[in-house]
N, C-alpha and C positions, 0 to 999 in steps of 0.2 A: 056566645059567641062575638068574636070581634075581625077585623081584615085584616090582619098581618103584614103579610109579603106580598109582593108583586117579584118573580123572577122568571129573567129575559135568559136561554141561551144565547151564546155569543159563541167567537173562535174564539177572543183573547180576553180573559176577565180585566186582566191589568190595563189593557187596552182601552175597553170600554169604559172603567173607572177614570180614567184619565179624561177620557173626551166629556163626561159627564162634568169633571173637576173643571176644564178648562173651559167647556163652553156656557157652565149655569154655576160655576163656582158650588158645588156639590163635594166635598171633602169625602175620601172612602172611609168608614167605621169599621170594619173588619174586613181583612182576607185569609183566607184557609187557602192552603197547598194544594188543596183535593181540586182547586180551581172552582172557587168560587169567593165571589165578595159581593159587598153589602157598601151604601152609600149613606150618609149622615143625613134624612130626608124627613126629619119629622117622627109624627106618631105611625106610620105606614114605612115601613121598609122597601125601597128598590135596592132588590140586587140583583147578580148575574148569576151565571154557571157558564163552566164548557160546554161546547157541544157534546163531549165524549163525556160529560157527566150526565147529560140529557139524554143519550142513548144508553146509560148504565137504566137510568128513569125512566126510561119510556121506551123500550128495546123494541116496541112495532113503529117507531120513528115518529117525526111529526115535520112539519113545513117551516125550514127556517127563514129567516125575517133575512137573513143578507141574500137570501140566494132568491126570492122571490121578486118576481119583476113589480108587481104591485104589493103595495102595505099590505100586512096583515089585518085583519078587520078585527082591531084592538089600536088602541092606543093608552100613551101615557100623557098626563096634563100635569104639565107646569103651570102655577099659577105665578103671577109675578106683575106689580104696576107697571111696568116698561115693556110692554111687549115687541113693540119696534126695535129698540137697544140689543134686547137678549136674542129676537130673532136673528139679527146681522152678525151679533156674537156666535151663534149657533153655526152658521154659514161660514163664517170666517174658520171657524175651526173642524171644518170636513163635513157639515150636516148639510145636506138637499133640498133646498128650497121646493115647498110643496104647492103651499097658498101663503101670500104676504099676508102681513098685517089688515085684516079687514076688522068693518063693526058690526057686529050682531044686530037684529032688531032690537034685543032686551040690552042693549048699552055696555055689553061685553065686546073685549078688543080681543080676536083669535089669530093665530097664522099657526101654521103645520109645515114639522121640518121631518127630515127623514136622518136619522144618526147613520153614521158610517155600518155601522151592525145591523143596519136594516129595520130600526125604531121609529114609528112614527110616533111623532112626540107634538102633541096639542102646547102651545105657549098662550096663556089668556089671563085676563086681568080677572081679580075677584068678582063672582058675580053677584051685584047688589040686593041687600036683604029687602 
């Protein structure tokens, strides 16, 4: 068994892909006309699908991140050596600041933003081994 994908349902896949490319430099890897797209993110794929595709997959419904007043109880974490610069870039591209960069007791620098689609994003430095 291996972890393969995180798929996030969004209003517009092209807009979500464009935000992640502008804010974090992640280029699209695959886009399909059915309402699905993936980013180049390394071994584990970060993907997006339209809410209409989500409704087909989950006919009983789900909580949309973009309409929830609070972030959902899950996050994606993006590792960077420069949290402050990445955080500022994300905000300039439309993310909402939830917590500015701060140092954790174990030495890691962490911040939180929310994407235009409501996705909770942790920006963090690598954890020292």
